[in-house]
Backbone as JSON Lines, residues from 0, in Angstrom:
{"i":0,"aa":"X","n":[0.43,1.21,-9.62],"ca":[0.64,1.91,-10.95],"c":[-0.28,2.55,-11.67]}
{"i":1,"aa":"X","n":[-0.63,3.92,-12.35],"ca":[-1.61,3.88,-12.85],"c":[-1.98,3.37,-14.39]}
{"i":2,"aa":"X","n":[-2.83,3.87,-15.06],"ca":[-2.79,2.78,-16.36],"c":[-2.42,3.74,-17.21]}
{"i":3,"aa":"X","n":[-2.02,5.37,-16.93],"ca":[-1.53,5.46,-18.1],"c":[0.67,5.35,-18.18]}
{"i":4,"aa":"X","n":[0.83,4.93,-16.84],"ca":[2.04,4.46,-16.72],"c":[2.02,3.28,-17.25]}
{"i":5,"aa":"X","n":[1.25,2.18,-16.73],"ca":[1.04,0.99,-17.45],"c":[1.38,0.78,-19.19]}
{"i":6,"aa":"X","n":[0.49,1.98,-20.04],"ca":[0.56,1.59,-21.13],"c":[1.76,2.22,-21.64]}
{"i":7,"aa":"X","n":[2.42,3.16,-21.09],"ca":[3.6,3.74,-21.41],"c":[4.57,2.7,-21.17]}
{"i":8,"aa":"X","n":[4.61,1.84,-20.4],"ca":[5.71,1.01,-19.86],"c":[5.02,-0.37,-21.14]}
{"i":9,"aa":"X","n":[4.09,-1.29,-21.19],"ca":[4.01,-1.72,-21.99],"c":[4.2,-1.44,-23.9]}
{"i":10,"aa":"X","n":[3.96,-0.05,-24.01],"ca":[4.19,0.4,-25.6],"c":[5.48,0.33,-25.69]}
{"i":11,"aa":"X","n":[6.35,0.54,-24.53],"ca":[8.06,0.66,-25.32],"c":[8.58,-0.81,-25.22]}
{"i":12,"aa":"X","n":[8.31,-1.47,-23.94],"ca":[8.71,-2.82,-24.04],"c":[7.97,-4.0,-24.66]}
{"i":13,"aa":"X","n":[6.28,-3.6,-24.79],"ca":[6.12,-4.86,-25.68],"c":[5.44,-5.75,-24.72]}
{"i":14,"aa":"X","n":[4.66,-6.45,-25.42],"ca":[4.29,-8.05,-24.66],"c":[5.23,-9.42,-24.72]}
{"i":15,"aa":"X","n":[6.36,-9.33,-25.93],"ca":[6.58,-10.54,-25.75],"c":[8.39,-10.67,-25.09]}
{"i":16,"aa":"X","n":[7.77,-11.2,-23.97],"ca":[9.11,-11.27,-22.69],"c":[10.11,-12.05,-23.47]}
{"i":17,"aa":"X","n":[10.62,-12.61,-24.62],"ca":[11.34,-13.91,-25.29],"c":[12.19,-13.08,-25.5]}
{"i":18,"aa":"X","n":[12.25,-11.63,-25.91],"ca":[13.39,-11.05,-25.99],"c":[14.41,-10.99,-25.13]}
{"i":19,"aa":"X","n":[14.43,-11.13,-23.86],"ca":[15.11,-11.14,-23.08],"c":[15.14,-12.4,-22.23]}
{"i":20,"aa":"X","n":[16.36,-13.23,-22.1],"ca":[16.18,-14.5,-21.72],"c":[15.95,-14.83,-20.05]}
{"i":21,"aa":"X","n":[15.83,-13.84,-19.22],"ca":[15.91,-14.07,-18.0],"c":[15.33,-12.47,-17.45]}
{"i":22,"aa":"X","n":[14.77,-12.28,-16.17],"ca":[14.67,-11.09,-15.68],"c":[15.99,-9.85,-15.54]}
{"i":23,"aa":"X","n":[16.6,-11.04,-15.44],"ca":[18.15,-10.03,-15.24],"c":[18.33,-8.64,-16.32]}
{"i":24,"aa":"X","n":[18.16,-9.81,-17.34],"ca":[18.66,-9.1,-18.72],"c":[17.9,-7.95,-19.31]}
{"i":25,"aa":"X","n":[16.27,-8.0,-18.62],"ca":[15.45,-7.14,-18.63],"c":[15.21,-5.84,-18.37]}
{"i":26,"aa":"X","n":[15.83,-6.23,-16.62],"ca":[16.6,-4.85,-15.91],"c":[17.63,-4.25,-16.28]}
{"i":27,"aa":"X","n":[18.27,-4.65,-16.93],"ca":[19.87,-4.07,-17.53],"c":[19.62,-3.32,-18.65]}
{"i":28,"aa":"X","n":[18.38,-4.03,-19.66],"ca":[18.29,-3.31,-20.49],"c":[17.51,-2.4,-20.19]}
{"i":29,"aa":"X","n":[16.72,-2.44,-19.17],"ca":[16.0,-0.83,-18.56],"c":[17.29,0.3,-17.81]}
{"i":30,"aa":"X","n":[18.33,-0.74,-17.63],"ca":[19.21,0.33,-17.07],"c":[19.14,0.29,-15.53]}
{"i":31,"aa":"X","n":[18.28,-0.25,-14.84],"ca":[17.83,-0.26,-13.52],"c":[18.37,-1.5,-12.39]}
{"i":32,"aa":"X","n":[19.46,-2.51,-13.05],"ca":[20.33,-3.22,-12.48],"c":[21.66,-2.2,-12.15]}
{"i":33,"aa":"X","n":[22.28,-2.82,-10.65],"ca":[23.26,-2.27,-10.14],"c":[24.58,-2.65,-11.02]}
{"i":34,"aa":"X","n":[25.47,-1.86,-11.17],"ca":[26.66,-1.52,-12.11],"c":[27.62,-2.7,-11.51]}
{"i":35,"aa":"X","n":[28.38,-3.17,-11.92],"ca":[29.52,-4.14,-11.09],"c":[30.98,-3.61,-11.76]}
{"i":36,"aa":"X","n":[31.01,-2.24,-11.93],"ca":[32.75,-1.84,-12.19],"c":[33.68,-2.28,-11.0]}
{"i":37,"aa":"X","n":[34.32,-3.81,-11.46],"ca":[35.82,-4.51,-10.48],"c":[36.7,-4.66,-11.14]}
{"i":38,"aa":"X","n":[37.54,-4.22,-10.67],"ca":[39.37,-4.12,-10.96],"c":[39.69,-5.05,-9.78]}
{"i":39,"aa":"X","n":[40.53,-5.38,-10.21],"ca":[41.83,-6.59,-8.87],"c":[40.91,-6.79,-7.83]}
{"i":40,"aa":"X","n":[39.37,-7.5,-8.16],"ca":[38.74,-7.93,-6.76],"c":[38.37,-6.85,-5.74]}
{"i":41,"aa":"X","n":[38.53,-5.07,-6.13],"ca":[37.72,-4.13,-6.09],"c":[36.94,-3.43,-6.88]}
{"i":42,"aa":"X","n":[35.33,-3.38,-5.89],"ca":[34.65,-2.63,-6.48],"c":[34.61,-1.42,-6.63]}
{"i":43,"aa":"X","n":[34.77,-0.9,-7.99],"ca":[35.11,0.42,-8.34],"c":[33.51,1.55,-8.27]}
{"i":44,"aa":"X","n":[32.94,0.44,-8.68],"ca":[31.34,1.63,-8.69],"c":[30.63,0.16,-8.77]}
{"i":45,"aa":"X","n":[29.13,0.77,-8.13],"ca":[27.79,0.2,-8.71],"c":[26.79,0.86,-8.71]}
{"i":46,"aa":"X","n":[26.9,2.09,-9.47],"ca":[26.21,2.17,-9.61],"c":[25.5,2.0,-10.97]}
{"i":47,"aa":"X","n":[24.28,2.38,-11.54],"ca":[23.53,1.72,-12.39],"c":[23.65,2.76,-13.89]}
{"i":48,"aa":"X","n":[23.47,2.3,-14.59],"ca":[23.77,2.78,-16.13],"c":[22.83,3.98,-16.61]}
{"i":49,"aa":"X","n":[23.46,5.27,-17.04],"ca":[22.35,5.9,-17.65],"c":[22.3,5.5,-19.0]}
{"i":50,"aa":"X","n":[20.98,5.31,-19.15],"ca":[20.52,4.67,-20.5],"c":[18.91,5.69,-20.55]}
{"i":51,"aa":"X","n":[18.72,6.47,-21.32],"ca":[17.48,6.81,-21.89],"c":[16.53,6.23,-22.07]}
{"i":52,"aa":"X","n":[16.18,5.45,-21.48],"ca":[14.89,4.83,-21.55],"c":[13.77,5.13,-20.86]}
{"i":53,"aa":"X","n":[12.55,5.49,-22.0],"ca":[11.23,5.95,-21.63],"c":[10.48,5.06,-20.47]}
{"i":54,"aa":"X","n":[10.54,3.86,-20.45],"ca":[10.0,2.5,-19.86],"c":[10.67,2.87,-17.87]}
{"i":55,"aa":"X","n":[11.83,2.92,-18.12],"ca":[12.73,3.07,-16.72],"c":[12.12,4.46,-16.15]}
{"i":56,"aa":"X","n":[11.69,5.48,-17.19],"ca":[11.92,7.08,-16.61],"c":[10.37,7.04,-16.24]}
{"i":57,"aa":"X","n":[9.45,5.59,-16.87],"ca":[7.79,5.66,-16.3],"c":[7.86,4.99,-14.72]}
{"i":58,"aa":"X","n":[8.57,3.95,-15.41],"ca":[9.23,3.03,-13.71],"c":[9.25,3.95,-12.8]}
{"i":59,"aa":"X","n":[10.5,4.64,-12.52],"ca":[10.69,5.36,-11.35],"c":[9.89,6.62,-11.32]}
{"i":60,"aa":"X","n":[9.07,6.94,-12.09],"ca":[7.77,7.9,-11.94],"c":[6.5,7.03,-11.19]}
{"i":61,"aa":"X","n":[6.53,5.93,-11.13],"ca":[5.7,5.09,-10.73],"c":[6.11,4.7,-9.55]}
{"i":62,"aa":"X","n":[7.67,4.8,-9.4],"ca":[7.98,4.42,-7.55],"c":[7.72,5.25,-6.75]}
{"i":63,"aa":"X","n":[7.89,6.69,-7.61],"ca":[7.72,7.85,-6.46],"c":[6.39,7.73,-6.08]}
{"i":64,"aa":"X","n":[5.85,7.87,-6.54],"ca":[3.91,8.28,-6.12],"c":[3.83,6.8,-5.37]}
{"i":65,"aa":"X","n":[4.64,5.79,-4.71],"ca":[4.13,5.12,-4.0],"c":[4.9,5.57,-2.42]}
{"i":66,"aa":"X","n":[5.12,6.41,-2.2],"ca":[5.68,6.92,-0.89],"c":[4.75,7.29,0.29]}
{"i":67,"aa":"X","n":[3.67,7.33,-0.43],"ca":[2.47,7.21,0.97],"c":[1.11,5.81,0.73]}
{"i":68,"aa":"X","n":[1.92,5.0,-0.27],"ca":[1.05,4.08,-0.42],"c":[0.85,2.98,0.91]}
{"i":69,"aa":"X","n":[-0.66,2.36,0.87],"ca":[-0.44,1.42,1.78],"c":[-0.5,0.08,1.35]}
{"i":70,"aa":"X","n":[0.43,-0.25,0.23],"ca":[0.5,-1.35,-0.49],"c":[2.23,-2.06,0.05]}
{"i":71,"aa":"X","n":[2.4,-3.32,-0.02],"ca":[3.71,-3.73,0.17],"c":[5.25,-3.41,-0.65]}
{"i":72,"aa":"X","n":[4.43,-2.73,-1.73],"ca":[5.65,-1.76,-2.42],"c":[5.84,-0.69,-1.64]}
{"i":73,"aa":"X","n":[4.7,-0.07,-1.25],"ca":[4.85,1.1,-0.54],"c":[5.56,1.14,0.64]}
{"i":74,"aa":"X","n":[5.35,0.26,1.42],"ca":[6.15,-0.09,2.61],"c":[7.83,-0.37,2.13]}
{"i":75,"aa":"X","n":[7.89,-0.9,0.85],"ca":[9.49,-1.66,0.75],"c":[9.98,-0.07,0.48]}
{"i":76,"aa":"X","n":[9.46,0.65,-0.43],"ca":[10.07,2.12,-0.77],"c":[10.28,2.58,0.41]}
{"i":77,"aa":"X","n":[9.48,2.78,1.16],"ca":[10.15,3.81,2.65],"c":[10.72,3.21,3.37]}
{"i":78,"aa":"X","n":[10.99,1.45,3.23],"ca":[12.18,1.43,4.14],"c":[13.79,1.19,3.26]}
{"i":79,"aa":"X","n":[13.24,1.29,1.99],"ca":[14.51,1.8,1.09],"c":[15.08,3.12,1.24]}
{"i":80,"aa":"X","n":[14.01,3.86,1.62],"ca":[14.48,5.4,1.51],"c":[15.23,5.89,2.73]}
{"i":81,"aa":"X","n":[14.98,5.28,3.76],"ca":[15.03,5.75,5.14],"c":[16.68,5.02,4.9]}
{"i":82,"aa":"X","n":[16.79,3.85,4.41],"ca":[18.19,2.96,4.76],"c":[19.02,3.71,3.55]}
{"i":83,"aa":"X","n":[18.55,3.84,2.49],"ca":[19.31,4.17,1.37],"c":[19.16,5.72,0.9]}
{"i":84,"aa":"X","n":[18.58,6.23,1.25],"ca":[18.3,7.77,0.41],"c":[17.04,7.75,-0.49]}
{"i":85,"aa":"X","n":[16.8,8.86,-0.78],"ca":[15.65,8.89,-1.98],"c":[15.85,8.44,-3.27]}
{"i":86,"aa":"X","n":[17.34,9.06,-3.7],"ca":[17.17,8.35,-5.23],"c":[17.57,7.32,-5.44]}
{"i":87,"aa":"X","n":[18.09,6.54,-4.46],"ca":[18.39,5.16,-4.41],"c":[17.22,4.47,-4.37]}
{"i":88,"aa":"X","n":[16.31,4.48,-3.54],"ca":[15.33,4.05,-3.37],"c":[14.09,3.74,-4.2]}
{"i":89,"aa":"X","n":[14.17,5.25,-5.18],"ca":[13.16,4.84,-6.07],"c":[13.8,4.08,-7.0]}
{"i":90,"aa":"X","n":[15.21,4.29,-7.59],"ca":[15.9,3.0,-8.71],"c":[15.15,1.4,-7.73]}
{"i":91,"aa":"X","n":[15.81,1.38,-7.07],"ca":[15.68,0.16,-5.87],"c":[14.01,-0.64,-6.34]}
{"i":92,"aa":"X","n":[12.97,0.22,-5.85],"ca":[11.55,0.2,-6.08],"c":[11.28,0.27,-7.64]}
{"i":93,"aa":"X","n":[11.78,0.75,-8.44],"ca":[11.63,0.77,-10.1],"c":[12.13,-0.91,-10.41]}
{"i":94,"aa":"X","n":[12.85,-1.06,-10.03],"ca":[13.68,-2.15,-9.81],"c":[12.78,-3.57,-9.94]}
{"i":95,"aa":"X","n":[12.58,-3.11,-8.84],"ca":[11.06,-4.15,-7.97],"c":[9.99,-4.14,-9.11]}
{"i":96,"aa":"X","n":[9.55,-3.33,-9.62],"ca":[8.69,-3.08,-10.38],"c":[8.83,-3.94,-11.75]}
{"i":97,"aa":"X","n":[9.83,-3.53,-12.05],"ca":[10.48,-4.24,-13.7],"c":[10.23,-5.69,-13.76]}
{"i":98,"aa":"X","n":[10.93,-6.57,-12.08],"ca":[10.53,-7.55,-12.0],"c":[9.78,-8.47,-12.16]}
{"i":99,"aa":"X","n":[8.62,-7.38,-11.08],"ca":[6.87,-7.69,-11.13],"c":[6.44,-7.76,-12.74]}
{"i":100,"aa":"X","n":[6.8,-6.64,-13.54],"ca":[6.22,-6.65,-14.72],"c":[6.46,-7.6,-15.6]}
{"i":101,"aa":"X","n":[7.88,-7.9,-15.59],"ca":[8.68,-9.22,-16.3],"c":[7.97,-10.13,-16.07]}
{"i":102,"aa":"X","n":[7.63,-10.48,-14.49],"ca":[7.19,-12.04,-14.35],"c":[5.79,-12.46,-14.59]}
{"i":103,"aa":"X","n":[4.83,-10.83,-14.75],"ca":[3.37,-11.37,-14.8],"c":[3.54,-11.37,-16.58]}
{"i":104,"aa":"X","n":[4.19,-10.43,-17.46],"ca":[4.16,-10.62,-18.65],"c":[4.99,-12.3,-19.33]}
{"i":105,"aa":"X","n":[5.87,-12.49,-18.79],"ca":[6.3,-13.8,-18.7],"c":[5.22,-15.13,-19.07]}
{"i":106,"aa":"X","n":[4.81,-15.07,-17.35],"ca":[4.03,-16.18,-17.04],"c":[2.84,-16.02,-17.31]}
{"i":107,"aa":"X","n":[1.96,-14.65,-17.48],"ca":[1.15,-14.76,-17.45],"c":[0.29,-14.72,-15.92]}
{"i":108,"aa":"X","n":[0.75,-14.48,-14.97],"ca":[0.11,-14.13,-13.84],"c":[-0.06,-13.09,-13.23]}
{"i":109,"aa":"X","n":[-1.24,-12.82,-12.09],"ca":[-1.19,-11.69,-11.66],"c":[-0.96,-10.9,-10.72]}
{"i":110,"aa":"X","n":[-0.82,-9.96,-10.54],"ca":[0.0,-9.38,-9.41],"c":[-1.03,-9.24,-7.86]}
{"i":111,"aa":"X","n":[-1.1,-9.89,-6.81],"ca":[-1.5,-9.66,-5.46],"c":[-0.76,-9.11,-5.01]}
{"i":112,"aa":"X","n":[-1.51,-7.96,-4.36],"ca":[-0.88,-7.26,-3.35],"c":[-1.11,-7.59,-1.58]}
{"i":113,"aa":"X","n":[-0.12,-8.23,-1.21],"ca":[-0.76,-8.15,0.49],"c":[-0.81,-7.57,1.36]}
{"i":114,"aa":"X","n":[-0.43,-6.19,0.88],"ca":[-0.49,-5.41,1.79],"c":[0.44,-4.68,2.43]}
{"i":115,"aa":"X","n":[0.84,-3.4,2.91],"ca":[1.69,-2.89,4.02],"c":[2.01,-3.98,5.52]}
{"i":116,"aa":"X","n":[0.88,-4.44,6.08],"ca":[0.96,-4.97,7.5],"c":[1.93,-6.78,7.09]}
{"i":117,"aa":"X","n":[1.53,-6.87,6.09],"ca":[2.02,-8.58,5.67],"c":[3.5,-8.31,5.3]}
{"i":118,"aa":"X","n":[3.64,-7.32,4.26],"ca":[4.98,-6.82,4.15],"c":[6.07,-6.65,5.4]}
{"i":119,"aa":"X","n":[5.78,-6.11,6.32],"ca":[6.24,-5.2,7.32],"c":[6.41,-6.8,8.81]}
{"i":120,"aa":"X","n":[5.51,-7.5,8.65],"ca":[5.67,-8.79,9.34],"c":[6.61,-10.05,8.57]}
{"i":121,"aa":"X","n":[6.67,-9.54,7.33],"ca":[7.79,-10.74,7.32],"c":[9.21,-10.25,7.23]}
{"i":122,"aa":"X","n":[9.23,-8.8,6.78],"ca":[10.45,-8.06,6.92],"c":[10.65,-8.21,8.39]}
{"i":123,"aa":"X","n":[9.78,-8.35,9.43],"ca":[10.52,-8.53,11.01],"c":[10.53,-9.41,11.3]}
{"i":124,"aa":"X","n":[10.13,-10.77,10.63],"ca":[10.19,-12.12,11.42],"c":[11.42,-12.74,10.56]}
{"i":125,"aa":"X","n":[11.87,-11.73,9.37],"ca":[13.14,-12.0,8.68],"c":[14.29,-11.28,9.5]}
{"i":126,"aa":"X","n":[14.23,-9.97,10.0],"ca":[15.18,-9.61,10.88],"c":[15.56,-10.74,12.2]}
{"i":127,"aa":"X","n":[14.1,-10.84,13.02],"ca":[14.32,-11.96,14.26],"c":[15.01,-12.96,13.75]}
{"i":128,"aa":"X","n":[14.76,-14.11,12.54],"ca":[15.49,-14.77,12.74],"c":[16.67,-14.19,12.51]}
{"i":129,"aa":"X","n":[17.44,-13.29,11.66],"ca":[18.77,-13.08,11.42],"c":[19.25,-12.74,12.54]}
{"i":130,"aa":"X","n":[19.04,-12.36,13.83],"ca":[19.0,-11.59,15.16],"c":[19.41,-12.92,15.97]}
{"i":131,"aa":"X","n":[18.54,-13.81,15.71],"ca":[18.83,-15.21,16.54],"c":[20.13,-15.64,15.97]}
{"i":132,"aa":"X","n":[20.37,-16.07,14.29],"ca":[21.59,-16.78,13.75],"c":[22.75,-16.13,14.26]}
{"i":133,"aa":"X","n":[22.78,-15.22,14.18],"ca":[23.92,-13.84,14.63],"c":[24.05,-13.99,15.97]}
{"i":134,"aa":"X","n":[23.35,-14.49,16.9],"ca":[23.52,-14.61,18.44],"c":[24.27,-16.12,18.89]}
{"i":135,"aa":"X","n":[23.63,-17.05,17.66],"ca":[23.97,-18.34,18.54],"c":[25.38,-18.22,17.82]}
{"i":136,"aa":"X","n":[25.62,-17.76,16.77],"ca":[26.91,-17.94,16.17],"c":[28.08,-17.17,16.83]}
{"i":137,"aa":"X","n":[27.74,-16.32,17.56],"ca":[28.62,-15.85,18.86],"c":[28.43,-16.8,20.1]}
{"i":138,"aa":"X","n":[27.49,-17.3,20.12],"ca":[27.64,-17.85,21.68],"c":[26.63,-17.83,22.55]}
{"i":139,"aa":"X","n":[25.5,-17.02,22.32],"ca":[24.41,-16.1,22.97],"c":[23.22,-17.09,22.13]}
{"i":140,"aa":"X","n":[21.97,-16.81,23.27],"ca":[20.72,-16.93,22.96],"c":[20.02,-16.14,23.03]}
{"i":141,"aa":"X","n":[18.9,-15.86,22.17],"ca":[18.13,-14.6,22.16],"c":[16.78,-15.2,22.67]}
{"i":142,"aa":"X","n":[16.57,-14.23,23.47],"ca":[15.35,-14.59,24.13],"c":[14.3,-13.73,24.52]}
{"i":143,"aa":"X","n":[12.83,-13.74,23.98],"ca":[12.2,-13.18,23.52],"c":[11.62,-12.55,25.13]}
{"i":144,"aa":"X","n":[11.05,-11.14,25.67],"ca":[10.44,-11.17,26.4],"c":[9.08,-10.64,26.41]}
{"i":145,"aa":"X","n":[8.31,-11.56,26.93],"ca":[6.84,-11.04,27.06],"c":[6.56,-9.96,28.03]}
{"i":146,"aa":"X","n":[5.65,-9.33,27.2],"ca":[5.07,-7.48,28.29],"c":[4.01,-8.13,28.62]}
{"i":147,"aa":"X","n":[3.89,-7.58,30.02],"ca":[2.79,-7.87,30.84],"c":[1.54,-6.8,30.01]}
{"i":148,"aa":"X","n":[0.21,-7.59,29.63],"ca":[-0.53,-6.76,29.19],"c":[-1.58,-5.85,30.51]}
{"i":149,"aa":"X","n":[-1.64,-4.68,29.69],"ca":[-2.57,-3.97,30.89],"c":[-3.95,-4.35,31.12]}
{"i":150,"aa":"X","n":[-4.62,-4.65,32.46],"ca":[-5.83,-4.71,32.61],"c":[-6.83,-4.12,33.32]}
């Protein structure tokens, strides 16, 4: 995130996070949380609320700039874009940025970017773990095939 974007977000939300009891309240106030219109057990809509919030707009713009970033957030944005499409990926990444900002301001912690490779390795491990679990639930065993290295 650029310095101007960070200044814009902090000037809109301030540094006192006690106004929001949880990160969910904060993201909802920004209008970045999924909606939950449910009637009779049926989900009618899960769109985010249309809230004219300048901080949310700045976070969406910051999320859009991550398209070619080699960071973990950039890898997250690209994965969401291929799965959901660009508009929803921008909102999802802005939501993730908002959660990080809340955590940093509430706890006084720093953001440590472990990079794109770390994120992709974590994602790959998670997918393999889920595949193994699904195979076991169906009565199969997932076996890893070792490829011969060229000599």
